[in-house]
C-alpha positions, 0 to 999 in steps of 0.5 A, spaced: 523 527 538 517 526 534 511 524 540 505 519 539 498 520 539 494 517 544 487 519 547 488 526 543 495 527 547 502 527 544 506 522 549 513 520 549 515 512 550 513 510 558 521 508 557 524 514 554 526 510 548 526 513 541 529 511 534 533 515 529 529 517 522 534 516 517 534 519 510 535 514 504 538 519 500 545 520 504 544 514 511 544 521 515 539 521 522 535 528 521 530 526 527 527 521 532 521 517 533 518 515 540 519 507 541 512 505 543 511 498 546 505 494 549 504 499 554 503 505 549 499 500 545 495 498 551 494 505 552 491 506 545 486 501 544 483 503 551 483 510 548 479 508 542 475 503 545 473 510 550 472 514 543 467 509 539 463 507 546 463 516 547 463 522 543 466 519 536 461 513 537 455 518 537 458 522 531 452 521 525 454 518 519 453 525 516 457 529 521 463 524 520 463 525 513 463 532 513 469 531 519 473 527 513 472 532 507 474 537 511 481 533 513 481 532 506 481 539 505 486 541 510 491 536 507 490 539 501 492 546 504 498 542 507 500 538 501 507 542 499 509 541 507 507 534 507 510 532 501 517 535 502 516 531 509 514 525 505 520 525 500 525 526 505 523 521 509 522 515 503 527 518 498 522 519 493 522 524 488 518 530 490 513 529 484 511 522 486 511 525 494 506 531 492 502 526 488 502 521 494 499 527 498 495 528 493 492 521 493 491 522 501 487 528 500 482 524 496 482 518 499 479 523 505 475 526 500 472 519 498 471 516 504 467 522 507 463 524 501 461 516 502 459 515 509 452 516 509 451 513 503 452 506 507 444 503 507 441 498 510 436 493 507 429 490 508 428 483 508 421 479 506 420 475 511 414 471 515 407 475 515 407 479 522 414 481 522 419 487 519 426 484 518 432 490 517 439 489 515 443 494 518 451 496 517 454 498 523 462 499 525 466 494 528 469 498 534 477 498 534 480 497 528 488 497 528 492 498 522 499 497 520 502 500 515 509 499 511 514 504 509 513 504 501 507 509 501 506 512 508 502 517 506 497 514 501 497 508 506 494 511 512 489 514 507 487 507 504 487 504 510 484 509 515 480 513 512 474 508 511 474 505 518 473 513 520 468 514 516 464 507 518 465 510 525 470 505 527 475 508 533 483 507 529 490 505 532 495 506 527 502 503 527 506 506 521 513 503 520 519 505 523 522 507 518 516 512 515 512 515 521 513 522 520 507 524 515 503 519 519 504 524 526 503 530 521 497 528 519 494 525 526 496 533 528 492 535 522 486 531 524 486 534 531 486 541 528 480 538 523 476 537 529 477 529 530 475 528 537 481 525 542 481 517 541 478 517 534 485 516 532 491 514 536 498 513 532 503 509 536 510 509 533 515 503 534 518 497 531 514 492 528 516 486 532 515 490 539 509 495 537 506 491 531 506 485 534 503 488 541 497 491 537 496 484 532 495 481 538 492 486 543 484 482 545 481 489 545 482 491 537 476 487 533 479 488 526 486 488 523 489 491 516 496 490 514 500 490 508 507 487 508 511 481 508 508 474 507 512 472 513 509 477 517 503 477 514 502 470 517 504 471 524 499 477 523 494 473 521 495 467 527 494 473 532 487 475 529 486 468 529 487 467 536 482 473 538 477 470 533 478 478 529 477 479 522 483 481 518 484 484 511 492 482 508 495 485 503 502 481 502 506 483 496 506 481 488 510 479 482 505 483 477 505 480 470 505 485 463 502 480 458 505 483 451 502 480 445 505 480 438 499 486 436 501 491 442 500 499 441 508 498 442 509 507 443 503 506 448 506 500 452 513 501 453 513 508 457 508 505 462 511 499 462 519 502 464 514 506 469 511 501 472 517 497 475 521 504 476 516 508 479 518 509 487 524 505 486 520 498 485 518 498 491 511 497 491 507 491 491 504 492 484 510 493 481 509 490 473 516 486 475 515 480 469 515 482 462 512 477 458 512 477 451 510 473 445 516 470 442 515 473 435 516 480 437 520 478 443 527 481 441 524 487 438 520 490 444 524 488 449 529 492 445 525 498 445 524 497 453 531 496 454 532 502 450 527 507 455 530 504 461 536 505 460 535 513 459 531 512 466 535 517 472 536 515 480 537 521 485 535 525 491 529 527 492 530 535 490 533 533 484 526 530 482 528 525 477 525 518 475 527 514 481 529 514 488 534 511 493 531 504 496 529 505 503 534 502 508 541 498 508 537 491 509 533 493 502 540 495 499 542 489 500 536 485 499 536 488 491 543 488 490 543 481 492 538 479 487 541 482 482 548 480 483 546 472 484 542 473 476 549 476 473 553 471 476 547 466 474 549 468 467 542 471 466 543 477 461 543 484 462 538 488 457 539 495 460 542 499 467 539 505 469 544 511 471 545 514 478 545 521 477 552 525 478 552 528 485 547 523 489 551 523 496 555 517 497 551 514 503 545 513 499 541 507 498 541 508 490 540 502 486 541 502 478 534 500 475 536 493 471 533 489 465 534 482 465 532 477 460 530 472 457 530 470 465 529 462 466 522 461 468 524 457 474 529 463 477 528 467 483 527 474 479 521 470 475 518 467 481 520 472 488 518 479 489 524 483 489 521 489 491 526 494 487 527 496 480 528 490 477 525 487 471 525 480 468 523 478 461 521 472 459 518 469 452 511 466 451 508 461 445 501 463 445 495 465 449 495 459 453 503 459 455 501 466 457 496 465 462 500 459 464 506 463 465 502 469 468 499 465 473 506 460 475 507 465 481 505 464 489 502 471 487 496 474 485 496 481 486 495 485 479 496 484 471 496 487 465 494 485 458 497 489 452 493 486 445 489 490 440 485 483 439 479 485 444 477 478 445 484 476 447 484 482 451 478 479 455 479 472 454 486 473 458 484 478 464 479 473 465 483 467 466 489 470 469 489 470 477 489 477 480 485 482 484 486 487 478 487 486 471 489 493 467 488 492 459 492 497 455 493 501 461 497 499 468 496 502 474 491 508 476 494 514 479 492 512 486 485 508 484 482 510 490 475 508 487 478 502 485 477 495 490 483 493 491 486 486 494 490 479 492 489 472 491 493 466 493 500 469 497 498 477 495 493 476 501 485 476 501 480 482 503 480 488 499 481 495 500 480 502 496 473 503 493 466 502 497 468 495 498 473 497 504 466 500 508 464 493 508 470 490 510 471 495 516 464 494 518 459 488 520 451 487 519 446 486 524 439 483 523 433 486 526 427 482 527 421 485 530 414 481 531 409 486 530 403 481 530 
């Protein structure tokens, strides 16, 4: 059984409870993690506070940066080990898992190199006064991350917090905690002092809820569902602490009649089948100008029908979904769409030899989906693509903005003016133009509008989110 990291020590749950670790590829438990709760969260927060007020708080920005750079290198040296672990834990293809670990390493490198580049300001003021604005860590930061990209999400949220000098309490998803635990071991080996990084494993409604509500934390980062995000934001409000929330998406691919078809089609297919569609940035809505609708969706259908689903070792296009609940959810959306008479344009294939107990779903392409249908409005979080026609530029913008979400979007057109007009009009935190996704996008500020959440991760803006300013006013006569 894997233990929790608290104050530099590996500890089991006080009551001895554990949670089985189940492979999505065959449904079989192959390990276990400690089932921490409020008692372990309290210990972790106190350990983090001691580190922030003690040894870790005395590290200079340059020293923090060097340590994170070192950790990035250590992660790179263990890339294959971590990728195998990540693939088994999540079911994703080995190529995807390897890329996730590369991105994890890059997060530590990027924020390590940025740690001593955060500077203050001098503000002109009254005669005889010197005013400075300095940026400081918040203190103890809490990070609740999801199961779809466990290694990447750890780097995305923890690395900037550590770079700014915060002490961290991390609660990984109960489905996928193994890579976080191993990274905790590597962090200690790299020289991170005890208490700077604490990892409490357990259920969301137990450990996660206790962490979000703990009065000893100064910031919360959460990625997950709208329902849980609301609870996290309420907990943050009760303690008057800041939170950054990333709560999903229903991202549109907006395709105009002058699209570069050869470039767009493979990218659009990859954007929905990557990670079995279990990504908040999945391009799950395909909006196509009516004049080319039949031709274009036919090309996408042809490409999607070639998608193969299998185990990590098969290293195909797509792996299983995460757990039985997710399998039921995705299959439910597919079946309801079929029952309502929406046409299936294409399906992928589950590879022969995939274990019968695995949580495999055939990627499915529907069209033309009614604009008020669940597939057009709700986040499926699976490999399900919904095609819809639009008439003109104004209709495309209205359709793209016609959901509660606003995380990502893509615009496909060779008309430069239209490209920028539409990109500006779409309500989303990121808009890609004749491309989609960013290979990790470590440098690119990321976050949503509307019900996709608020705050920004990635890039240098993340350092502002996990820090605060102090104004120093000196009267010198």
